[in-house]
PDB file as gemmi writes it, atoms N, CA and C in Angstrom:
CRYST1    1.000    1.000    1.000  90.00  90.00  90.00 P 1                      
ATOM      1  N   MET A   1      70.832  80.087 130.607  1.00  0.00           N  
ATOM      2  CA  MET A   1      71.823  81.121 130.548  1.00  0.00           C  
ATOM      3  C   MET A   1      72.810  80.774 129.435  1.00  0.00           C  
ATOM      4  N   SER A   2      73.050  81.727 128.552  1.00  0.00           N  
ATOM      5  CA  SER A   2      73.990  81.471 127.462  1.00  0.00           C  
ATOM      6  C   SER A   2      75.256  82.290 127.675  1.00  0.00           C  
ATOM      7  N   LEU A   3      76.294  81.719 127.265  1.00  0.00           N  
ATOM      8  CA  LEU A   3      77.597  82.367 127.399  1.00  0.00           C  
ATOM      9  C   LEU A   3      78.034  82.833 126.014  1.00  0.00           C  
ATOM     10  N   HIS A   4      78.258  84.120 125.879  1.00  0.00           N  
ATOM     11  CA  HIS A   4      78.704  84.678 124.605  1.00  0.00           C  
ATOM     12  C   HIS A   4      80.183  85.007 124.707  1.00  0.00           C  
ATOM     13  N   LEU A   5      80.942  84.376 123.857  1.00  0.00           N  
ATOM     14  CA  LEU A   5      82.366  84.679 123.816  1.00  0.00           C  
ATOM     15  C   LEU A   5      82.596  85.768 122.781  1.00  0.00           C  
ATOM     16  N   ARG A   6      83.280  86.754 123.178  1.00  0.00           N  
ATOM     17  CA  ARG A   6      83.557  87.859 122.289  1.00  0.00           C  
ATOM     18  C   ARG A   6      84.964  87.718 121.730  1.00  0.00           C  
ATOM     19  N   ARG A   7      85.063  87.831 120.437  1.00  0.00           N  
ATOM     20  CA  ARG A   7      86.392  87.795 119.822  1.00  0.00           C  
ATOM     21  C   ARG A   7      87.025  89.160 119.981  1.00  0.00           C  
ATOM     22  N   ARG A   8      88.266  89.149 120.366  1.00  0.00           N  
ATOM     23  CA  ARG A   8      88.990  90.408 120.482  1.00  0.00           C  
ATOM     24  C   ARG A   8      89.357  90.896 119.100  1.00  0.00           C  
ATOM     25  N   ARG A   9      89.195  92.176 118.879  1.00  0.00           N  
ATOM     26  CA  ARG A   9      89.611  92.759 117.616  1.00  0.00           C  
ATOM     27  C   ARG A   9      91.126  92.765 117.560  1.00  0.00           C  
ATOM     28  N   PRO A  10      91.681  92.467 116.409  1.00  0.00           N  
ATOM     29  CA  PRO A  10      93.134  92.508 116.316  1.00  0.00           C  
ATOM     30  C   PRO A  10      93.638  93.920 116.524  1.00  0.00           C  
ATOM     31  N   HIS A  11      94.798  94.014 117.140  1.00  0.00           N  
ATOM     32  CA  HIS A  11      95.412  95.311 117.359  1.00  0.00           C  
ATOM     33  C   HIS A  11      95.819  95.889 116.015  1.00  0.00           C  
ATOM     34  N   LEU A  12      95.363  97.086 115.714  1.00  0.00           N  
ATOM     35  CA  LEU A  12      95.700  97.717 114.449  1.00  0.00           C  
ATOM     36  C   LEU A  12      97.004  98.479 114.583  1.00  0.00           C  
ATOM     37  N   ALA A  13      97.664  98.624 113.471  1.00  0.00           N  
ATOM     38  CA  ALA A  13      98.925  99.357 113.457  1.00  0.00           C  
ATOM     39  C   ALA A  13      98.697 100.793 113.904  1.00  0.00           C  
ATOM     40  N   ASP A  14      99.695 101.351 114.544  1.00  0.00           N  
ATOM     41  CA  ASP A  14      99.654 102.746 114.939  1.00  0.00           C  
ATOM     42  C   ASP A  14      99.561 103.591 113.680  1.00  0.00           C  
ATOM     43  N   PRO A  15      98.451 104.320 113.448  1.00  0.00           N  
ATOM     44  CA  PRO A  15      98.293 105.072 112.205  1.00  0.00           C  
ATOM     45  C   PRO A  15      99.407 106.093 111.988  1.00  0.00           C  
ATOM     46  N   ALA A  16      99.944 106.649 113.056  1.00  0.00           N  
ATOM     47  CA  ALA A  16     101.003 107.644 112.914  1.00  0.00           C  
ATOM     48  C   ALA A  16     102.279 107.028 112.362  1.00  0.00           C  
ATOM     49  N   ARG A  17     102.451 105.729 112.592  1.00  0.00           N  
ATOM     50  CA  ARG A  17     103.665 105.058 112.132  1.00  0.00           C  
ATOM     51  C   ARG A  17     103.768 105.066 110.618  1.00  0.00           C  
ATOM     52  N   PHE A  18     102.639 105.022 109.935  1.00  0.00           N  
ATOM     53  CA  PHE A  18     102.647 104.917 108.487  1.00  0.00           C  
ATOM     54  C   PHE A  18     102.182 106.193 107.794  1.00  0.00           C  
ATOM     55  N   GLN A  19     102.405 107.324 108.420  1.00  0.00           N  
ATOM     56  CA  GLN A  19     102.110 108.598 107.785  1.00  0.00           C  
ATOM     57  C   GLN A  19     103.208 108.932 106.783  1.00  0.00           C  
ATOM     58  N   VAL A  20     102.800 109.375 105.594  1.00  0.00           N  
ATOM     59  CA  VAL A  20     103.780 109.789 104.595  1.00  0.00           C  
ATOM     60  C   VAL A  20     104.297 111.154 105.001  1.00  0.00           C  
ATOM     61  N   ARG A  21     105.610 111.263 105.096  1.00  0.00           N  
ATOM     62  CA  ARG A  21     106.218 112.520 105.517  1.00  0.00           C  
ATOM     63  C   ARG A  21     106.833 113.237 104.328  1.00  0.00           C  
ATOM     64  N   ASP A  22     106.782 114.546 104.368  1.00  0.00           N  
ATOM     65  CA  ASP A  22     107.469 115.400 103.388  1.00  0.00           C  
ATOM     66  C   ASP A  22     107.076 115.084 101.948  1.00  0.00           C  
ATOM     67  N   GLY A  23     105.839 114.696 101.727  1.00  0.00           N  
ATOM     68  CA  GLY A  23     105.369 114.447 100.367  1.00  0.00           C  
ATOM     69  C   GLY A  23     106.018 113.251  99.689  1.00  0.00           C  
ATOM     70  N   GLY A  24     106.626 112.369 100.451  1.00  0.00           N  
ATOM     71  CA  GLY A  24     107.261 111.180  99.879  1.00  0.00           C  
ATOM     72  C   GLY A  24     106.226 110.206  99.368  1.00  0.00           C  
ATOM     73  N   PRO A  25     106.669 109.187  98.654  1.00  0.00           N  
ATOM     74  CA  PRO A  25     105.729 108.198  98.114  1.00  0.00           C  
ATOM     75  C   PRO A  25     105.115 107.342  99.214  1.00  0.00           C  
ATOM     76  N   LEU A  26     103.892 106.888  98.969  1.00  0.00           N  
ATOM     77  CA  LEU A  26     103.233 105.972  99.893  1.00  0.00           C  
ATOM     78  C   LEU A  26     103.853 104.580  99.769  1.00  0.00           C  
ATOM     79  N   LEU A  27     104.085 104.157  98.526  1.00  0.00           N  
ATOM     80  CA  LEU A  27     104.673 102.851  98.266  1.00  0.00           C  
ATOM     81  C   LEU A  27     105.786 103.013  97.254  1.00  0.00           C  
ATOM     82  N   GLU A  28     106.935 102.475  97.601  1.00  0.00           N  
ATOM     83  CA  GLU A  28     108.063 102.485  96.671  1.00  0.00           C  
ATOM     84  C   GLU A  28     108.662 101.082  96.642  1.00  0.00           C  
ATOM     85  N   VAL A  29     108.660 100.492  95.470  1.00  0.00           N  
ATOM     86  CA  VAL A  29     109.221  99.166  95.260  1.00  0.00           C  
ATOM     87  C   VAL A  29     110.495  99.359  94.445  1.00  0.00           C  
ATOM     88  N   ILE A  30     111.611  98.865  94.985  1.00  0.00           N  
ATOM     89  CA  ILE A  30     112.906  99.104  94.351  1.00  0.00           C  
ATOM     90  C   ILE A  30     113.571  97.765  94.038  1.00  0.00           C  
ATOM     91  N   ASP A  31     113.695  97.477  92.751  1.00  0.00           N  
ATOM     92  CA  ASP A  31     114.408  96.300  92.249  1.00  0.00           C  
ATOM     93  C   ASP A  31     113.963  95.013  92.956  1.00  0.00           C  
ATOM     94  N   LEU A  32     112.657  94.805  93.035  1.00  0.00           N  
ATOM     95  CA  LEU A  32     112.101  93.637  93.723  1.00  0.00           C  
ATOM     96  C   LEU A  32     112.190  92.403  92.843  1.00  0.00           C  
ATOM     97  N   SER A  33     112.743  91.343  93.392  1.00  0.00           N  
ATOM     98  CA  SER A  33     112.836  90.053  92.703  1.00  0.00           C  
ATOM     99  C   SER A  33     112.322  88.963  93.632  1.00  0.00           C  
ATOM    100  N   THR A  34     111.584  88.035  93.066  1.00  0.00           N  
ATOM    101  CA  THR A  34     111.103  86.879  93.810  1.00  0.00           C  
ATOM    102  C   THR A  34     111.324  85.644  92.957  1.00  0.00           C  
ATOM    103  N   HIS A  35     112.149  84.744  93.469  1.00  0.00           N  
ATOM    104  CA  HIS A  35     112.486  83.518  92.757  1.00  0.00           C  
ATOM    105  C   HIS A  35     112.136  82.333  93.638  1.00  0.00           C  
ATOM    106  N   PHE A  36     111.769  81.233  93.004  1.00  0.00           N  
ATOM    107  CA  PHE A  36     111.412  80.014  93.713  1.00  0.00           C  
ATOM    108  C   PHE A  36     112.412  78.918  93.363  1.00  0.00           C  
ATOM    109  N   ARG A  37     112.910  78.238  94.389  1.00  0.00           N  
ATOM    110  CA  ARG A  37     113.789  77.086  94.182  1.00  0.00           C  
ATOM    111  C   ARG A  37     112.920  75.854  93.945  1.00  0.00           C  
ATOM    112  N   THR A  38     113.158  75.190  92.832  1.00  0.00           N  
ATOM    113  CA  THR A  38     112.404  73.980  92.512  1.00  0.00           C  
ATOM    114  C   THR A  38     113.398  72.861  92.185  1.00  0.00           C  
ATOM    115  N   GLU A  39     112.880  71.659  92.009  1.00  0.00           N  
ATOM    116  CA  GLU A  39     113.733  70.526  91.622  1.00  0.00           C  
ATOM    117  C   GLU A  39     114.369  70.749  90.260  1.00  0.00           C  
ATOM    118  N   ARG A  40     113.731  71.550  89.430  1.00  0.00           N  
ATOM    119  CA  ARG A  40     114.235  71.813  88.078  1.00  0.00           C  
ATOM    120  C   ARG A  40     115.133  73.045  88.021  1.00  0.00           C  
ATOM    121  N   GLY A  41     115.332  73.699  89.161  1.00  0.00           N  
ATOM    122  CA  GLY A  41     116.170  74.898  89.189  1.00  0.00           C  
ATOM    123  C   GLY A  41     115.401  76.102  89.705  1.00  0.00           C  
ATOM    124  N   LEU A  42     115.962  77.266  89.494  1.00  0.00           N  
ATOM    125  CA  LEU A  42     115.386  78.512  89.993  1.00  0.00           C  
ATOM    126  C   LEU A  42     114.363  79.059  89.006  1.00  0.00           C  
ATOM    127  N   VAL A  43     113.156  79.355  89.497  1.00  0.00           N  
ATOM    128  CA  VAL A  43     112.105  79.955  88.676  1.00  0.00           C  
ATOM    129  C   VAL A  43     112.027  81.434  89.038  1.00  0.00           C  
ATOM    130  N   ARG A  44     112.245  82.284  88.065  1.00  0.00           N  
ATOM    131  CA  ARG A  44     112.228  83.742  88.279  1.00  0.00           C  
ATOM    132  C   ARG A  44     110.817  84.258  88.026  1.00  0.00           C  
ATOM    133  N   ALA A  45     110.046  84.397  89.081  1.00  0.00           N  
ATOM    134  CA  ALA A  45     108.651  84.831  88.951  1.00  0.00           C  
ATOM    135  C   ALA A  45     108.548  86.348  88.810  1.00  0.00           C  
ATOM    136  N   VAL A  46     109.329  87.077  89.587  1.00  0.00           N  
ATOM    137  CA  VAL A  46     109.385  88.541  89.533  1.00  0.00           C  
ATOM    138  C   VAL A  46     110.862  88.883  89.483  1.00  0.00           C  
ATOM    139  N   ASP A  47     111.244  89.733  88.533  1.00  0.00           N  
ATOM    140  CA  ASP A  47     112.671  89.975  88.355  1.00  0.00           C  
ATOM    141  C   ASP A  47     112.945  91.464  88.115  1.00  0.00           C  
ATOM    142  N   GLY A  48     113.349  92.160  89.179  1.00  0.00           N  
ATOM    143  CA  GLY A  48     113.790  93.547  89.059  1.00  0.00           C  
ATOM    144  C   GLY A  48     112.687  94.570  88.845  1.00  0.00           C  
ATOM    145  N   VAL A  49     111.578  94.439  89.537  1.00  0.00           N  
ATOM    146  CA  VAL A  49     110.463  95.380  89.395  1.00  0.00           C  
ATOM    147  C   VAL A  49     110.684  96.591  90.305  1.00  0.00           C  
ATOM    148  N   SER A  50     110.483  97.772  89.739  1.00  0.00           N  
ATOM    149  CA  SER A  50     110.533  99.018  90.510  1.00  0.00           C  
ATOM    150  C   SER A  50     109.310  99.845  90.153  1.00  0.00           C  
ATOM    151  N   LEU A  51     108.712 100.467  91.161  1.00  0.00           N  
ATOM    152  CA  LEU A  51     107.568 101.350  90.940  1.00  0.00           C  
ATOM    153  C   LEU A  51     107.426 102.295  92.124  1.00  0.00           C  
ATOM    154  N   THR A  52     106.755 103.407  91.884  1.00  0.00           N  
ATOM    155  CA  THR A  52     106.483 104.385  92.938  1.00  0.00           C  
ATOM    156  C   THR A  52     105.012 104.751  92.865  1.00  0.00           C  
ATOM    157  N   LEU A  53     104.362 104.784  94.021  1.00  0.00           N  
ATOM    158  CA  LEU A  53     102.943 105.108  94.099  1.00  0.00           C  
ATOM    159  C   LEU A  53     102.739 106.137  95.200  1.00  0.00           C  
ATOM    160  N   ASN A  54     102.220 107.294  94.833  1.00  0.00           N  
ATOM    161  CA  ASN A  54     101.946 108.339  95.811  1.00  0.00           C  
ATOM    162  C   ASN A  54     100.532 108.189  96.359  1.00  0.00           C  
ATOM    163  N   ARG A  55     100.287 108.758  97.533  1.00  0.00           N  
ATOM    164  CA  ARG A  55      98.959 108.709  98.143  1.00  0.00           C  
ATOM    165  C   ARG A  55      97.941 109.309  97.163  1.00  0.00           C  
ATOM    166  N   GLY A  56      96.828 108.623  97.001  1.00  0.00           N  
ATOM    167  CA  GLY A  56      95.770 109.099  96.113  1.00  0.00           C  
ATOM    168  C   GLY A  56      95.903 108.599  94.680  1.00  0.00           C  
ATOM    169  N   GLN A  57      97.017 107.993  94.340  1.00  0.00           N  
ATOM    170  CA  GLN A  57      97.204 107.453  93.003  1.00  0.00           C  
ATOM    171  C   GLN A  57      96.699 106.020  92.938  1.00  0.00           C  
ATOM    172  N   THR A  58      96.361 105.598  91.729  1.00  0.00           N  
ATOM    173  CA  THR A  58      95.958 104.223  91.482  1.00  0.00           C  
ATOM    174  C   THR A  58      96.881 103.650  90.427  1.00  0.00           C  
ATOM    175  N   LEU A  59      97.278 102.416  90.626  1.00  0.00           N  
ATOM    176  CA  LEU A  59      98.164 101.749  89.683  1.00  0.00           C  
ATOM    177  C   LEU A  59      97.534 100.421  89.300  1.00  0.00           C  
ATOM    178  N   GLY A  60      97.442 100.161  88.013  1.00  0.00           N  
ATOM    179  CA  GLY A  60      96.936  98.883  87.529  1.00  0.00           C  
ATOM    180  C   GLY A  60      98.082  98.038  87.016  1.00  0.00           C  
ATOM    181  N   ILE A  61      98.099  96.779  87.395  1.00  0.00           N  
ATOM    182  CA  ILE A  61      99.104  95.831  86.908  1.00  0.00           C  
ATOM    183  C   ILE A  61      98.384  94.890  85.959  1.00  0.00           C  
ATOM    184  N   VAL A  62      98.798  94.861  84.708  1.00  0.00           N  
ATOM    185  CA  VAL A  62      98.153  94.008  83.710  1.00  0.00           C  
ATOM    186  C   VAL A  62      99.184  93.080  83.086  1.00  0.00           C  
ATOM    187  N   GLY A  63      98.714  91.971  82.602  1.00  0.00           N  
ATOM    188  CA  GLY A  63      99.596  91.020  81.931  1.00  0.00           C  
ATOM    189  C   GLY A  63      98.874  89.714  81.701  1.00  0.00           C  
ATOM    190  N   GLU A  64      99.490  88.880  80.927  1.00  0.00           N  
ATOM    191  CA  GLU A  64      98.909  87.582  80.616  1.00  0.00           C  
ATOM    192  C   GLU A  64      98.861  86.709  81.861  1.00  0.00           C  
ATOM    193  N   SER A  65      98.047  85.683  81.791  1.00  0.00           N  
ATOM    194  CA  SER A  65      97.986  84.694  82.857  1.00  0.00           C  
ATOM    195  C   SER A  65      99.365  84.084  83.042  1.00  0.00           C  
ATOM    196  N   GLY A  66      99.818  84.014  84.277  1.00  0.00           N  
ATOM    197  CA  GLY A  66     101.130  83.431  84.556  1.00  0.00           C  
ATOM    198  C   GLY A  66     102.292  84.395  84.412  1.00  0.00           C  
ATOM    199  N   SER A  67     101.997  85.689  84.214  1.00  0.00           N  
ATOM    200  CA  SER A  67     103.083  86.656  84.005  1.00  0.00           C  
ATOM    201  C   SER A  67     103.689  87.190  85.301  1.00  0.00           C  
ATOM    202  N   GLY A  68     103.101  86.849  86.461  1.00  0.00           N  
ATOM    203  CA  GLY A  68     103.694  87.253  87.734  1.00  0.00           C  
ATOM    204  C   GLY A  68     102.957  88.332  88.501  1.00  0.00           C  
ATOM    205  N   LYS A  69     101.752  88.694  88.078  1.00  0.00           N  
ATOM    206  CA  LYS A  69     100.987  89.765  88.755  1.00  0.00           C  
ATOM    207  C   LYS A  69     100.688  89.406  90.209  1.00  0.00           C  
ATOM    208  N   THR A  70     100.223  88.211  90.443  1.00  0.00           N  
ATOM    209  CA  THR A  70      99.876  87.794  91.805  1.00  0.00           C  
ATOM    210  C   THR A  70     101.124  87.660  92.661  1.00  0.00           C  
ATOM    211  N   ILE A  71     102.186  87.079  92.122  1.00  0.00           N  
ATOM    212  CA  ILE A  71     103.430  86.941  92.888  1.00  0.00           C  
ATOM    213  C   ILE A  71     103.997  88.317  93.208  1.00  0.00           C  
ATOM    214  N   LEU A  72     103.894  89.273  92.291  1.00  0.00           N  
ATOM    215  CA  LEU A  72     104.357  90.634  92.565  1.00  0.00           C  
ATOM    216  C   LEU A  72     103.599  91.222  93.753  1.00  0.00           C  
ATOM    217  N   SER A  73     102.275  91.128  93.745  1.00  0.00           N  
ATOM    218  CA  SER A  73     101.499  91.702  94.848  1.00  0.00           C  
ATOM    219  C   SER A  73     101.762  90.964  96.160  1.00  0.00           C  
ATOM    220  N   ARG A  74     101.889  89.649  96.105  1.00  0.00           N  
ATOM    221  CA  ARG A  74     102.201  88.890  97.318  1.00  0.00           C  
ATOM    222  C   ARG A  74     103.610  89.196  97.811  1.00  0.00           C  
ATOM    223  N   SER A  75     104.531  89.448  96.907  1.00  0.00           N  
ATOM    224  CA  SER A  75     105.893  89.826  97.288  1.00  0.00           C  
ATOM    225  C   SER A  75     105.902  91.188  97.969  1.00  0.00           C  
ATOM    226  N   ILE A  76     105.136  92.116  97.449  1.00  0.00           N  
ATOM    227  CA  ILE A  76     105.052  93.451  98.048  1.00  0.00           C  
ATOM    228  C   ILE A  76     104.519  93.351  99.466  1.00  0.00           C  
ATOM    229  N   MET A  77     103.499  92.531  99.668  1.00  0.00           N  
ATOM    230  CA  MET A  77     102.877  92.413 100.983  1.00  0.00           C  
ATOM    231  C   MET A  77     103.610  91.458 101.919  1.00  0.00           C  
ATOM    232  N   GLY A  78     104.513  90.648 101.388  1.00  0.00           N  
ATOM    233  CA  GLY A  78     105.214  89.680 102.225  1.00  0.00           C  
ATOM    234  C   GLY A  78     104.416  88.422 102.471  1.00  0.00           C  
ATOM    235  N   LEU A  79     103.506  88.102 101.575  1.00  0.00           N  
ATOM    236  CA  LEU A  79     102.647  86.919 101.704  1.00  0.00           C  
ATOM    237  C   LEU A  79     103.157  85.793 100.811  1.00  0.00           C  
ATOM    238  N   LEU A  80     104.347  85.331 101.108  1.00  0.00           N  
ATOM    239  CA  LEU A  80     104.978  84.278 100.322  1.00  0.00           C  
ATOM    240  C   LEU A  80     105.209  83.055 101.191  1.00  0.00           C  
ATOM    241  N   PRO A  81     105.389  81.888 100.555  1.00  0.00           N  
ATOM    242  CA  PRO A  81     105.725  80.698 101.345  1.00  0.00           C  
ATOM    243  C   PRO A  81     107.001  80.928 102.150  1.00  0.00           C  
ATOM    244  N   LYS A  82     107.134  80.186 103.219  1.00  0.00           N  
ATOM    245  CA  LYS A  82     108.277  80.352 104.119  1.00  0.00           C  
ATOM    246  C   LYS A  82     109.553  79.695 103.592  1.00  0.00           C  
ATOM    247  N   SER A  83     109.419  78.705 102.705  1.00  0.00           N  
ATOM    248  CA  SER A  83     110.610  77.991 102.255  1.00  0.00           C  
ATOM    249  C   SER A  83     110.724  78.032 100.735  1.00  0.00           C  
ATOM    250  N   ASN A  84     111.949  77.840 100.266  1.00  0.00           N  
ATOM    251  CA  ASN A  84     112.273  77.764  98.845  1.00  0.00           C  
ATOM    252  C   ASN A  84     111.942  79.037  98.075  1.00  0.00           C  
ATOM    253  N   VAL A  85     111.982  80.179  98.751  1.00  0.00           N  
ATOM    254  CA  VAL A  85     111.713  81.459  98.121  1.00  0.00           C  
ATOM    255  C   VAL A  85     112.905  82.383  98.353  1.00  0.00           C  
ATOM    256  N   VAL A  86     113.329  83.047  97.287  1.00  0.00           N  
ATOM    257  CA  VAL A  86     114.373  84.062  97.385  1.00  0.00           C  
ATOM    258  C   VAL A  86     113.719  85.389  97.024  1.00  0.00           C  
ATOM    259  N   ARG A  87     113.658  86.295  97.992  1.00  0.00           N  
ATOM    260  CA  ARG A  87     113.035  87.610  97.790  1.00  0.00           C  
ATOM    261  C   ARG A  87     114.093  88.667  98.062  1.00  0.00           C  
ATOM    262  N   GLN A  88     114.332  89.526  97.082  1.00  0.00           N  
ATOM    263  CA  GLN A  88     115.337  90.572  97.216  1.00  0.00           C  
ATOM    264  C   GLN A  88     114.757  91.892  96.764  1.00  0.00           C  
ATOM    265  N   GLY A  89     115.377  92.971  97.198  1.00  0.00           N  
ATOM    266  CA  GLY A  89     114.941  94.309  96.836  1.00  0.00           C  
ATOM    267  C   GLY A  89     114.357  95.007  98.044  1.00  0.00           C  
ATOM    268  N   GLN A  90     113.763  96.145  97.797  1.00  0.00           N  
ATOM    269  CA  GLN A  90     113.148  96.916  98.878  1.00  0.00           C  
ATOM    270  C   GLN A  90     111.689  97.180  98.572  1.00  0.00           C  
ATOM    271  N   VAL A  91     110.876  97.125  99.628  1.00  0.00           N  
ATOM    272  CA  VAL A  91     109.478  97.537  99.564  1.00  0.00           C  
ATOM    273  C   VAL A  91     109.304  98.535 100.694  1.00  0.00           C  
ATOM    274  N   LEU A  92     109.193  99.802 100.329  1.00  0.00           N  
ATOM    275  CA  LEU A  92     109.044 100.861 101.318  1.00  0.00           C  
ATOM    276  C   LEU A  92     107.596 101.312 101.342  1.00  0.00           C  
ATOM    277  N   TYR A  93     106.952 101.158 102.484  1.00  0.00           N  
ATOM    278  CA  TYR A  93     105.584 101.632 102.671  1.00  0.00           C  
ATOM    279  C   TYR A  93     105.648 102.794 103.653  1.00  0.00           C  
ATOM    280  N   ALA A  94     105.328 103.980 103.191  1.00  0.00           N  
ATOM    281  CA  ALA A  94     105.431 105.206 103.992  1.00  0.00           C  
ATOM    282  C   ALA A  94     106.833 105.327 104.604  1.00  0.00           C  
ATOM    283  N   GLY A  95     107.835 104.940 103.818  1.00  0.00           N  
ATOM    284  CA  GLY A  95     109.212 105.066 104.249  1.00  0.00           C  
ATOM    285  C   GLY A  95     109.741 103.925 105.097  1.00  0.00           C  
ATOM    286  N   HIS A  96     108.914 102.944 105.435  1.00  0.00           N  
ATOM    287  CA  HIS A  96     109.319 101.805 106.260  1.00  0.00           C  
ATOM    288  C   HIS A  96     109.533 100.585 105.369  1.00  0.00           C  
ATOM    289  N   ASP A  97     110.696  99.963 105.466  1.00  0.00           N  
ATOM    290  CA  ASP A  97     111.001  98.792 104.655  1.00  0.00           C  
ATOM    291  C   ASP A  97     110.247  97.581 105.200  1.00  0.00           C  
ATOM    292  N   LEU A  98     109.420  96.974 104.361  1.00  0.00           N  
ATOM    293  CA  LEU A  98     108.623  95.823 104.775  1.00  0.00           C  
ATOM    294  C   LEU A  98     109.363  94.504 104.595  1.00  0.00           C  
ATOM    295  N   VAL A  99     110.389  94.485 103.742  1.00  0.00           N  
ATOM    296  CA  VAL A  99     111.137  93.248 103.507  1.00  0.00           C  
ATOM    297  C   VAL A  99     111.893  92.891 104.778  1.00  0.00           C  
ATOM    298  N   GLY A 100     111.660  91.686 105.241  1.00  0.00           N  
ATOM    299  CA  GLY A 100     112.354  91.221 106.434  1.00  0.00           C  
ATOM    300  C   GLY A 100     111.613  91.463 107.737  1.00  0.00           C  
ATOM    301  N   LEU A 101     110.469  92.196 107.702  1.00  0.00           N  
ATOM    302  CA  LEU A 101     109.697  92.371 108.930  1.00  0.00           C  
ATOM    303  C   LEU A 101     109.097  91.035 109.344  1.00  0.00           C  
ATOM    304  N   PRO A 102     109.044  90.771 110.642  1.00  0.00           N  
ATOM    305  CA  PRO A 102     108.404  89.538 111.106  1.00  0.00           C  
ATOM    306  C   PRO A 102     106.907  89.539 110.752  1.00  0.00           C  
ATOM    307  N   GLU A 103     106.361  88.350 110.575  1.00  0.00           N  
ATOM    308  CA  GLU A 103     104.953  88.227 110.190  1.00  0.00           C  
ATOM    309  C   GLU A 103     104.024  88.931 111.175  1.00  0.00           C  
ATOM    310  N   ARG A 104     104.343  88.883 112.460  1.00  0.00           N  
ATOM    311  CA  ARG A 104     103.458  89.525 113.451  1.00  0.00           C  
ATOM    312  C   ARG A 104     103.372  91.036 113.212  1.00  0.00           C  
ATOM    313  N   GLU A 105     104.457  91.649 112.740  1.00  0.00           N  
ATOM    314  CA  GLU A 105     104.412  93.079 112.434  1.00  0.00           C  
ATOM    315  C   GLU A 105     103.681  93.337 111.121  1.00  0.00           C  
ATOM    316  N   LEU A 106     103.888  92.457 110.157  1.00  0.00           N  
ATOM    317  CA  LEU A 106     103.174  92.608 108.886  1.00  0.00           C  
ATOM    318  C   LEU A 106     101.671  92.469 109.077  1.00  0.00           C  
ATOM    319  N   ARG A 107     101.258  91.606 109.993  1.00  0.00           N  
ATOM    320  CA  ARG A 107      99.824  91.415 110.259  1.00  0.00           C  
ATOM    321  C   ARG A 107      99.159  92.711 110.705  1.00  0.00           C  
ATOM    322  N   LEU A 108      99.910  93.584 111.333  1.00  0.00           N  
ATOM    323  CA  LEU A 108      99.354  94.849 111.794  1.00  0.00           C  
ATOM    324  C   LEU A 108      98.958  95.764 110.646  1.00  0.00           C  
ATOM    325  N   ILE A 109      99.602  95.576 109.488  1.00  0.00           N  
ATOM    326  CA  ILE A 109      99.275  96.453 108.378  1.00  0.00           C  
ATOM    327  C   ILE A 109      98.459  95.782 107.286  1.00  0.00           C  
ATOM    328  N   TRP A 110      98.445  94.434 107.238  1.00  0.00           N  
ATOM    329  CA  TRP A 110      97.621  93.757 106.240  1.00  0.00           C  
ATOM    330  C   TRP A 110      96.165  94.100 106.511  1.00  0.00           C  
ATOM    331  N   GLY A 111      95.474  94.554 105.518  1.00  0.00           N  
ATOM    332  CA  GLY A 111      94.063  94.881 105.666  1.00  0.00           C  
ATOM    333  C   GLY A 111      93.833  96.266 106.220  1.00  0.00           C  
ATOM    334  N   ALA A 112      94.525  96.617 107.291  1.00  0.00           N  
ATOM    335  CA  ALA A 112      94.348  97.945 107.899  1.00  0.00           C  
ATOM    336  C   ALA A 112      95.027  99.018 107.062  1.00  0.00           C  
ATOM    337  N   GLU A 113      96.167  98.718 106.504  1.00  0.00           N  
ATOM    338  CA  GLU A 113      96.930  99.690 105.731  1.00  0.00           C  
ATOM    339  C   GLU A 113      97.065  99.303 104.269  1.00  0.00           C  
ATOM    340  N   ILE A 114      97.397  98.045 104.036  1.00  0.00           N  
ATOM    341  CA  ILE A 114      97.623  97.591 102.657  1.00  0.00           C  
ATOM    342  C   ILE A 114      96.521  96.605 102.293  1.00  0.00           C  
TER     343      ILE A 114                                                      
END                                                                             
């Protein structure tokens, strides 16, 4: 007799919670900055980025290696280290500010929504 353990599927975010209302943007990034505290001082990886993305639109981020593309996307999603990071600005996803949300709430939208 074999015992099969079933993994529970993670609870997905309530789809109605992230509906775009009144034709507003799906993603709005307002003056987003991400800086890292190091022994040599503050490193400004992302500094004052703003963008708007409506549902159905595609946006490409291009730049040289080390220009901050990955840190920008990780900052938008909230996937940054827990210490020595200064993140400021707003990230609105379907009108909901993601900056400052606890990780457990962000997990509901990672992959399922963003």
